[in-house]
C-alpha positions, 0 to 999 in steps of 0.5 A: 435931256441928259441922264447921268448915272454914277458908279465907283464910290465906296469906302477906302483907307486914307492914301488909297484910290478910287475911280468914279465914272459917270455914264451919260445917256447921249454922246458926251461930245455934244455936252459942252461941260461935264464935271464932278461936284461933292457935298460934305456933311453940313456944307454946300456943294462944291466943284471938284473938277470939270472938263469941256468938250474942247478939252480944257479942265478945271480943278478945285485947289484942294484936289489938284495933283491928286484927282484927274478928270477925263472923258471917254467919248467912245463910252460916253463917260466922264471919269474921276480918278482920285488918288492919295485920298484924305478923310476930308475927301469924304462926301457925296460926289455927283456928276454934272452936265451942262447941255443946251443951257440946262443943268443935269445931275446924277443921283450921287455916290458916296465916297468915304475915306476912313481907316 
């Protein structure tokens, strides 16, 4: 099993930055894929960014060039650096892990971009 705990959400003005962190309960080197999803009000959850333990990354078109996902194997965390935030980035962001053919989710953290 994998427990995931997110941190770093909050309120930020348009154009600002936030960093989300996801701490895993086991070595992330053993987790094949980790990523961040978000759910906008009234919409389905969508992939924001993901990374594999081989180092590949994938981003939604809407965040390319603004968001960066990274792994910190020493701390067993996956981070999402979000720059140039827009009001349309407002959502609940959830950490995801795929391990041993199972999917695991964090509890979610709210990100609000508003002036």
